[in-house]
ZABA-277250 format. One line per 10 residues: number of its first residue (from 1); their letters; for each residue x negated, y negated, z of N, C-alpha, C. Coordinates in nm, 3 decimals, decimal comma, m for minus. Layout:
// residues N
NUM) a) X Y Z X Y Z X Y Z ~ ...;
***
This chain:
// residues 211
1) mydavevarl) 9,716 m11,539 0,887 9,551 m11,514 0,855 9,574 m11,554 0,698 ~ 9,506 m11,616 0,632 9,505 m11,636 0,533 9,394 m11,556 0,449 ~ 9,436 m11,467 0,313 9,320 m11,398 0,261 9,258 m11,488 0,163 ~ 9,173 m11,446 0,132 9,010 m11,537 m0,006 9,129 m11,613 m0,055 ~ 9,189 m11,559 m0,110 9,267 m11,624 m0,204 9,362 m11,762 m0,185 ~ 9,417 m11,714 m0,077 9,516 m11,833 m0,020 9,399 m11,918 0,025 ~ 9,339 m11,869 0,064 9,202 m11,994 0,140 9,114 m12,057 0,002 ~ 9,097 m12,036 m0,087 9,052 m12,095 m0,184 9,144 m12,208 m0,275 ~ 9,244 m12,138 m0,231 9,382 m12,217 m0,337 9,395 m12,316 m0,213 ~ 9,383 m12,386 m0,074 9,420 m12,429 m0,001 9,278 m12,515 m0,045;
11) ldilgnrnrr) 9,145 m12,500 m0,015 9,067 m12,563 m0,044 9,044 m12,635 m0,160 ~ 9,099 m12,599 m0,240 9,150 m12,684 m0,392 9,224 m12,788 m0,357 ~ 9,321 m12,778 m0,264 9,472 m12,889 m0,269 9,404 m12,993 m0,177 ~ 9,299 m12,951 m0,116 9,253 m13,010 0,014 9,100 m13,092 m0,039 ~ 9,060 m13,071 m0,151 8,941 m13,070 m0,206 8,971 m13,236 m0,261 ~ 9,118 m13,261 m0,294 9,144 m13,380 m0,350 9,166 m13,487 m0,214 ~ 9,076 m13,613 m0,270 9,098 m13,721 m0,108 9,226 m13,780 m0,149 ~ 9,291 m13,770 m0,222 9,424 m13,869 m0,217 9,538 m13,757 m0,132 ~ 9,498 m13,629 m0,166 9,590 m13,541 m0,097 9,556 m13,551 0,016 ~ 9,424 m13,560 0,079 9,413 m13,564 0,239 9,468 m13,687 0,294;
21) riidllrqkp) 9,433 m13,819 0,211 9,525 m13,913 0,262 9,683 m13,900 0,286 ~ 9,754 m13,845 0,172 9,898 m13,833 0,191 9,948 m13,765 0,344 ~ 9,844 m13,610 0,380 9,854 m13,575 0,467 9,819 m13,633 0,575 ~ 9,751 m13,730 0,605 9,704 m13,816 0,727 9,831 m13,926 0,758 ~ 9,841 m13,947 0,635 10,004 m14,070 0,686 10,133 m13,964 0,716 ~ 10,157 m13,835 0,643 10,282 m13,795 0,706 10,239 m13,710 0,868 ~ 10,104 m13,741 0,851 10,098 m13,697 1,010 10,161 m13,778 1,116 ~ 10,165 m13,906 1,087 10,257 m14,021 1,178 10,340 m14,033 1,142 ~ 10,437 m14,001 1,058 10,571 m14,006 1,036 10,583 m13,959 0,891 ~ 10,717 m13,929 0,870 10,814 m13,898 0,756 10,788 m14,019 0,652;
31) cfvteisetl) 10,762 m14,030 0,549 10,795 m14,139 0,499 10,849 m14,065 0,311 ~ 10,899 m14,190 0,276 10,934 m14,218 0,145 10,823 m14,231 m0,014 ~ 10,902 m14,165 m0,092 10,764 m14,205 m0,214 10,694 m14,316 m0,216 ~ 10,804 m14,481 m0,225 10,771 m14,599 m0,204 10,657 m14,618 m0,067 ~ 10,675 m14,569 0,052 10,614 m14,579 0,151 10,474 m14,552 0,106 ~ 10,440 m14,425 0,013 10,310 m14,334 0,052 10,248 m14,411 m0,058 ~ 10,353 m14,474 m0,158 10,266 m14,544 m0,271 10,212 m14,675 m0,255 ~ 10,316 m14,753 m0,188 10,214 m14,893 m0,149 10,119 m14,904 m0,022 ~ 10,172 m14,786 0,048 10,034 m14,780 0,166 9,906 m14,767 0,109 ~ 9,915 m14,648 0,046 9,754 m14,590 m0,023 9,739 m14,679 m0,130;
41) tlspkavieh) 9,861 m14,764 m0,216 9,790 m14,791 m0,337 9,776 m14,715 m0,442 ~ 9,844 m14,591 m0,437 9,852 m14,498 m0,548 10,022 m14,553 m0,677 ~ 9,994 m14,542 m0,756 10,108 m14,510 m0,849 10,214 m14,379 m0,839 ~ 10,339 m14,451 m0,823 10,398 m14,353 m0,763 10,393 m14,232 m0,831 ~ 10,403 m14,191 m0,958 10,389 m14,081 m1,025 10,277 m13,988 m0,988 ~ 10,158 m14,035 m0,969 10,044 m13,994 m0,895 10,133 m13,924 m0,742 ~ 10,194 m14,010 m0,692 10,203 m13,977 m0,576 10,316 m13,844 m0,569 ~ 10,437 m13,859 m0,681 10,475 m13,741 m0,695 10,448 m13,617 m0,749 ~ 10,347 m13,630 m0,805 10,262 m13,485 m0,887 10,215 m13,407 m0,700 ~ 10,143 m13,495 m0,645 10,073 m13,474 m0,540 10,169 m13,406 m0,448;
51) lqmmereail) 10,267 m13,452 m0,443 10,401 m13,384 m0,378 10,442 m13,294 m0,405 ~ 10,464 m13,283 m0,532 10,525 m13,154 m0,567 10,419 m13,030 m0,526 ~ 10,302 m13,034 m0,608 10,205 m12,973 m0,568 10,189 m12,894 m0,398 ~ 10,183 m13,012 m0,306 10,167 m12,956 m0,182 10,317 m12,885 m0,100 ~ 10,431 m12,931 m0,185 10,568 m12,870 m0,147 10,578 m12,729 m0,190 ~ 10,533 m12,673 m0,339 10,494 m12,574 m0,349 10,414 m12,492 m0,276 ~ 10,285 m12,546 m0,223 10,206 m12,461 m0,129 10,277 m12,460 0,038 ~ 10,386 m12,500 0,064 10,478 m12,469 0,181 10,405 m12,569 0,269 ~ 10,306 m12,674 0,215 10,224 m12,793 0,337 10,347 m12,872 0,368 ~ 10,437 m12,913 0,262 10,516 m13,038 0,298 10,634 m12,982 0,272;
61) scqtddrrrk) 10,776 m13,075 0,312 10,890 m13,018 0,328 10,968 m13,155 0,275 ~ 11,066 m13,187 0,256 11,129 m13,285 0,207 11,294 m13,250 0,214 ~ 11,339 m13,403 0,256 11,517 m13,420 0,338 11,560 m13,505 0,221 ~ 11,652 m13,519 0,194 11,731 m13,640 0,124 11,837 m13,741 0,250 ~ 11,827 m13,878 0,238 11,904 m13,928 0,374 12,036 m13,971 0,255 ~ 12,111 m14,086 0,358 12,245 m14,115 0,305 12,189 m14,188 0,180 ~ 12,114 m14,214 0,154 12,067 m14,319 0,042 12,060 m14,246 m0,094 ~ 12,031 m14,119 m0,106 11,933 m13,989 m0,171 11,826 m14,030 m0,197 ~ 11,768 m14,071 m0,112 11,641 m14,100 m0,119 11,563 m13,952 m0,053 ~ 11,461 m13,907 m0,129 11,341 m13,802 m0,053 11,254 m13,882 0,065;
71) yyylandisv) 11,300 m13,789 0,119 11,151 m13,850 0,253 11,073 m13,709 0,277 ~ 10,930 m13,722 0,262 10,848 m13,602 0,288 10,829 m13,634 0,437 ~ 10,801 m13,475 0,496 10,723 m13,501 0,582 10,644 m13,326 0,590 ~ 10,542 m13,299 0,733 10,452 m13,201 0,711 10,539 m13,083 0,750 ~ 10,489 m12,979 0,662 10,562 m12,829 0,728 10,476 m12,758 0,793 ~ 10,396 m12,800 0,725 10,248 m12,663 0,806 10,155 m12,754 0,805 ~ 10,108 m12,814 0,876 9,982 m12,894 0,894 9,845 m12,798 0,896 ~ 9,777 m12,859 0,874 9,607 m12,753 0,809 9,501 m12,825 0,893 ~ 9,446 m12,731 0,949 9,359 m12,772 1,009 9,219 m12,685 0,976 ~ 9,099 m12,750 0,905 9,042 m12,637 0,847 8,874 m12,687 0,934;
81) evslkrlaqe) 8,856 m12,565 0,959 8,716 m12,573 1,028 8,625 m12,508 0,960 ~ 8,465 m12,556 0,966 8,348 m12,492 0,892 8,236 m12,479 0,972 ~ 8,215 m12,365 0,960 8,096 m12,272 1,049 8,029 m12,265 0,971 ~ 7,851 m12,356 1,010 7,765 m12,338 0,940 7,662 m12,221 1,043 ~ 7,588 m12,138 0,943 7,524 m12,015 1,032 7,411 m12,000 0,966 ~ 7,283 m12,022 1,066 7,184 m11,967 1,015 7,134 m11,867 0,955 ~ 7,079 m11,816 0,834 7,039 m11,709 0,767 6,959 m11,612 0,858 ~ 6,862 m11,708 0,887 6,741 m11,697 0,962 6,697 m11,741 1,103 ~ 6,721 m11,781 1,178 6,666 m11,808 1,326 6,564 m11,861 1,293 ~ 6,424 m11,848 1,277 6,310 m11,844 1,245 6,232 m11,965 1,142;
91) vaeeqiqtld) 6,374 m11,971 1,069 6,336 m12,108 0,949 6,430 m12,198 1,024 ~ 6,306 m12,281 1,102 6,380 m12,402 1,207 6,294 m12,518 1,139 ~ 6,216 m12,588 1,301 6,124 m12,692 1,258 5,988 m12,649 1,215 ~ 5,945 m12,533 1,204 5,848 m12,514 1,153 5,837 m12,539 0,987 ~ 5,936 m12,527 0,918 5,947 m12,584 0,764 5,970 m12,669 0,771 ~ 6,036 m12,754 0,830 6,075 m12,898 0,855 5,947 m12,959 0,824 ~ 5,855 m12,944 0,966 5,735 m12,974 0,944 5,595 m12,949 0,822 ~ 5,699 m12,868 0,742 5,604 m12,851 0,662 5,632 m12,932 0,508 ~ 5,710 m13,010 0,500 5,803 m13,062 0,367 5,664 m13,095 0,301 ~ 5,668 m13,146 0,200 5,546 m13,183 0,116 5,579 m13,332 0,101;
101) edqnrqlren) 5,449 m13,425 m0,002 5,541 m13,548 m0,005 5,662 m13,567 m0,082 ~ 5,678 m13,499 m0,174 5,783 m13,505 m0,296 5,908 m13,469 m0,212 ~ 5,914 m13,424 m0,131 6,036 m13,382 m0,069 6,055 m13,527 0,045 ~ 5,969 m13,536 0,111 5,983 m13,681 0,196 6,019 m13,795 0,112 ~ 5,999 m13,807 m0,026 6,002 m13,901 m0,081 6,156 m13,894 m0,141 ~ 6,189 m13,797 m0,165 6,310 m13,728 m0,229 6,423 m13,797 m0,110 ~ 6,431 m13,748 m0,017 6,457 m13,771 0,148 6,471 m13,915 0,131 ~ 6,412 m13,969 0,153 6,417 m14,106 0,181 6,472 m14,163 0,052 ~ 6,458 m14,146 m0,082 6,528 m14,207 m0,208 6,689 m14,197 m0,175 ~ 6,701 m14,069 m0,102 6,867 m14,002 m0,135 6,923 m14,065 m0,003;
111) iamlarmirs) 6,849 m14,113 0,128 6,911 m14,177 0,245 6,934 m14,277 0,219 ~ 6,847 m14,388 0,100 6,837 m14,473 0,043 6,924 m14,566 m0,027 ~ 6,994 m14,457 m0,094 7,119 m14,426 m0,200 7,183 m14,416 m0,117 ~ 7,218 m14,388 m0,018 7,346 m14,315 0,047 7,392 m14,450 0,153 ~ 7,287 m14,504 0,190 7,303 m14,681 0,252 7,362 m14,765 0,149 ~ 7,303 m14,784 0,041 7,388 m14,842 m0,070 7,527 m14,756 m0,081 ~ 7,569 m14,683 m0,100 7,667 m14,635 m0,186 7,785 m14,652 m0,006 ~ 7,728 m14,661 0,108 7,818 m14,725 0,237 7,862 m14,853 0,228 ~ 7,744 m14,944 0,157 7,767 m15,097 0,179 7,854 m15,113 0,074 ~ 7,835 m15,024 m0,031 7,963 m15,064 m0,151 8,120 m15,037 m0,139;
121) hdrlldsleq) 8,099 m14,927 m0,066 8,205 m14,828 0,005 8,307 m14,975 0,146 ~ 8,219 m14,993 0,202 8,262 m15,127 0,283 8,313 m15,274 0,218 ~ 8,212 m15,315 0,085 8,259 m15,390 0,029 8,386 m15,382 m0,014 ~ 8,414 m15,262 m0,075 8,557 m15,217 m0,167 8,659 m15,208 m0,054 ~ 8,642 m15,162 0,054 8,741 m15,158 0,188 8,813 m15,328 0,211 ~ 8,684 m15,382 0,237 8,736 m15,581 0,198 8,786 m15,610 0,133 ~ 8,743 m15,576 m0,007 8,821 m15,623 m0,109 8,981 m15,566 m0,123 ~ 8,987 m15,396 m0,095 9,110 m15,391 m0,134 9,217 m15,443 0,003 ~ 9,167 m15,451 0,100 9,218 m15,519 0,256 9,325 m15,681 0,176 ~ 9,238 m15,723 0,096 9,212 m15,851 0,056 9,341 m15,852 0,009;
131) inhdietklt) 9,358 m15,771 m0,152 9,465 m15,743 m0,211 9,559 m15,646 m0,185 ~ 9,580 m15,609 m0,093 9,699 m15,566 0,011 9,747 m15,678 0,049 ~ 9,685 m15,755 0,097 9,753 m15,907 0,171 9,792 m15,987 0,064 ~ 9,733 m15,984 m0,023 9,802 m16,065 m0,161 9,921 m15,979 m0,245 ~ 9,925 m15,866 m0,230 10,043 m15,791 m0,249 10,156 m15,851 m0,178 ~ 10,147 m15,833 m0,048 10,232 m15,850 0,026 10,282 m16,001 0,018 ~ 10,210 m16,057 m0,010 10,244 m16,189 m0,026 10,325 m16,250 m0,118 ~ 10,299 m16,214 m0,271 10,353 m16,175 m0,380 10,492 m16,139 m0,391 ~ 10,515 m16,019 m0,291 10,606 m15,975 m0,284 10,724 m16,064 m0,214 ~ 10,689 m16,119 m0,110 10,763 m16,152 m0,053 10,811 m16,322 m0,113;
141) diahnhkdif) 10,681 m16,367 m0,160 10,691 m16,452 m0,309 10,844 m16,448 m0,404 ~ 10,812 m16,341 m0,457 10,942 m16,285 m0,546 11,025 m16,250 m0,486 ~ 11,045 m16,202 m0,359 11,216 m16,202 m0,302 11,247 m16,320 m0,245 ~ 11,163 m16,436 m0,221 11,250 m16,532 m0,137 11,250 m16,606 m0,265 ~ 11,184 m16,624 m0,359 11,201 m16,725 m0,430 11,314 m16,697 m0,584 ~ 11,307 m16,593 m0,609 11,418 m16,523 m0,721 11,513 m16,433 m0,659 ~ 11,604 m16,469 m0,583 11,713 m16,360 m0,520 11,806 m16,374 m0,600 ~ 11,819 m16,476 m0,741 11,928 m16,479 m0,829 11,896 m16,352 m0,921 ~ 11,765 m16,287 m0,913 11,734 m16,185 m1,035 11,771 m16,065 m0,920 ~ 11,731 m16,050 m0,790 11,672 m15,957 m0,700 11,830 m15,939 m0,598;
151) rnerelsvli) 11,928 m15,865 m0,666 12,049 m15,892 m0,579 12,037 m15,801 m0,402 ~ 11,974 m15,700 m0,439 11,927 m15,601 m0,351 11,768 m15,537 m0,324 ~ 11,718 m15,491 m0,206 11,619 m15,403 m0,190 11,591 m15,349 m0,281 ~ 11,659 m15,242 m0,319 11,645 m15,149 m0,438 11,615 m15,183 m0,578 ~ 11,690 m15,324 m0,601 11,661 m15,371 m0,732 11,466 m15,408 m0,715 ~ 11,431 m15,457 m0,595 11,293 m15,465 m0,638 11,184 m15,379 m0,580 ~ 11,268 m15,266 m0,510 11,150 m15,152 m0,570 11,168 m15,066 m0,635 ~ 11,272 m15,120 m0,744 11,239 m15,062 m0,915 11,138 m15,136 m0,971 ~ 11,118 m15,297 m0,941 11,026 m15,378 m0,986 10,874 m15,296 m0,972 ~ 10,865 m15,215 m0,817 10,748 m15,258 m0,746 10,680 m15,079 m0,832;
161) alshdhlsae) 10,813 m14,988 m0,872 10,756 m14,893 m0,879 10,701 m14,912 m1,058 ~ 10,806 m14,977 m1,095 10,702 m15,050 m1,265 10,624 m15,062 m1,273 ~ 10,562 m15,170 m1,167 10,449 m15,241 m1,176 10,308 m15,117 m1,138 ~ 10,345 m15,015 m1,060 10,220 m14,864 m1,080 10,222 m14,850 m1,210 ~ 10,318 m14,796 m1,291 10,312 m14,711 m1,411 10,415 m14,739 m1,500 ~ 10,398 m14,601 m1,606 10,505 m14,646 m1,718 10,560 m14,532 m1,675 ~ 10,737 m14,550 m1,637 10,816 m14,436 m1,603 10,916 m14,422 m1,657 ~ 10,988 m14,275 m1,632 11,066 m14,214 m1,704 11,242 m14,285 m1,578 ~ 11,304 m14,297 m1,671 11,455 m14,314 m1,601 11,463 m14,206 m1,468 ~ 11,401 m14,097 m1,489 11,395 m13,958 m1,381 11,329 m13,996 m1,291;
171) evggvtgceg) 11,171 m14,035 m1,333 11,106 m14,096 m1,245 11,112 m14,201 m1,175 ~ 11,175 m14,323 m1,198 11,190 m14,409 m1,112 11,313 m14,387 m1,024 ~ 11,384 m14,281 m1,032 11,519 m14,254 m0,991 11,452 m14,179 m0,867 ~ 11,360 m14,082 m0,882 11,300 m13,985 m0,786 11,217 m14,094 m0,648 ~ 11,184 m14,194 m0,739 11,073 m14,303 m0,618 11,188 m14,327 m0,567 ~ 11,255 m14,410 m0,618 11,373 m14,547 m0,556 11,472 m14,491 m0,490 ~ 11,527 m14,398 m0,554 11,674 m14,339 m0,514 11,758 m14,378 m0,565 ~ 11,750 m14,430 m0,678 11,863 m14,565 m0,760 11,864 m14,435 m0,885 ~ 12,002 m14,418 m0,912 12,035 m14,306 m1,001 12,152 m14,341 m1,082 ~ 12,169 m14,235 m1,183 12,274 m14,287 m1,280 12,310 m14,385 m1,319;
181) eelaslirrl) 12,424 m14,427 m1,288 12,495 m14,578 m1,376 12,436 m14,709 m1,319 ~ 12,396 m14,628 m1,176 12,296 m14,809 m1,094 12,253 m14,790 m1,146 ~ 12,132 m14,713 m1,208 11,999 m14,745 m1,217 12,034 m14,789 m1,358 ~ 12,082 m14,734 m1,443 12,066 m14,776 m1,586 12,137 m14,943 m1,592 ~ 12,239 m14,961 m1,503 12,310 m15,091 m1,462 12,188 m15,202 m1,459 ~ 12,095 m15,157 m1,359 11,991 m15,236 m1,319 11,869 m15,220 m1,375 ~ 11,887 m15,186 m1,509 11,738 m15,154 m1,558 11,807 m15,288 m1,672 ~ 11,928 m15,241 m1,734 11,949 m15,298 m1,838 11,953 m15,483 m1,774 ~ 11,992 m15,496 m1,690 12,022 m15,654 m1,643 11,841 m15,688 m1,653 ~ 11,762 m15,641 m1,606 11,607 m15,683 m1,575 11,547 m15,642 m1,743;
191) errgivgrek) 11,586 m15,571 m1,844 11,574 m15,560 m1,992 11,615 m15,721 m2,053 ~ 11,745 m15,771 m1,992 11,780 m15,890 m2,050 11,725 m15,996 m2,008 ~ 11,673 m16,005 m1,883 11,620 m16,074 m1,802 11,427 m16,121 m1,901 ~ 11,403 m16,002 m1,998 11,283 m16,024 m2,034 11,183 m15,951 m1,945 ~ 11,212 m15,912 m1,785 11,121 m15,833 m1,719 11,060 m15,740 m1,737 ~ 11,163 m15,557 m1,802 11,161 m15,458 m1,832 11,155 m15,431 m1,915 ~ 11,055 m15,387 m2,023 11,095 m15,340 m2,154 11,072 m15,142 m2,158 ~ 11,144 m15,123 m2,245 11,083 m14,962 m2,276 11,057 m14,913 m2,400 ~ 10,957 m14,839 m2,402 10,849 m14,739 m2,505 10,880 m14,630 m2,528 ~ 10,910 m14,554 m2,617 10,879 m14,401 m2,579 10,993 m14,353 m2,517;
201) grymirgvha) 11,048 m14,423 m2,479 11,161 m14,359 m2,323 11,079 m14,343 m2,203 ~ 11,019 m14,473 m2,181 10,958 m14,496 m2,031 10,967 m14,635 m2,027 ~ 10,970 m14,667 m1,910 11,000 m14,812 m1,843 10,897 m14,882 m1,815 ~ 10,839 m15,034 m1,850 10,723 m15,054 m1,804 10,733 m15,249 m1,780 ~ 10,651 m15,277 m1,658 10,720 m15,437 m1,661 10,672 m15,532 m1,834 ~ 10,690 m15,595 m1,864 10,672 m15,693 m1,988 10,539 m15,728 m1,958 ~ 10,453 m15,705 m2,092 10,340 m15,812 m2,078 10,224 m15,747 m2,009 ~ 10,250 m15,596 m1,921 10,118 m15,521 m1,901 10,111 m15,412 m1,998 ~ 10,226 m15,342 m2,077 10,195 m15,253 m2,121 10,098 m15,178 m2,208 ~ 10,049 m15,324 m2,264 9,923 m15,291 m2,363 9,818 m15,269 m2,310;
211) e) 9,785 m15,302 m2,182 9,654 m15,310 m2,103 9,611 m15,176 m2,115;
***
């Protein structure tokens, strides 16, 4: 049984929509950072921050595979039940029937606004689905047509990670599992190709760091 402080802390964690999305995804199967990032269209840096927070609270745990990549899974699932109780049983249909015109007008406006928000939400989902399809198509195109640059899947994963955000070498390693001299060599090759640049100790895809 959680005490009031622990409940408040858990509610604060679950109050973030992206953390709830991560939990829902991990209910299906354990995932690497890159899988979470690509599935939910979140930057690897943001994913890592959410994962670390939930790991500290023992909601998630992680293990490392033979390629030194961390994969995360639910250590303790969370189910929140909300119970709404009336403060007074007699406050019911009588009060609803006595709503004045201003309240009715406000209710209609709120419902109309809700309908507009839902329609906007549906349009955004349609757009997001198309964007995700375009991303998959472009990744396939890059991997197929530029085999001379990307020697293996790990190199392409570095490109994907840096496409999301500017990352330090340590952050790139945490996302991709590519570390040490292997990562340094890979980044040097991408720098020589003019694909990756560095600024203030962070790496980024050239041409997008000024956006």
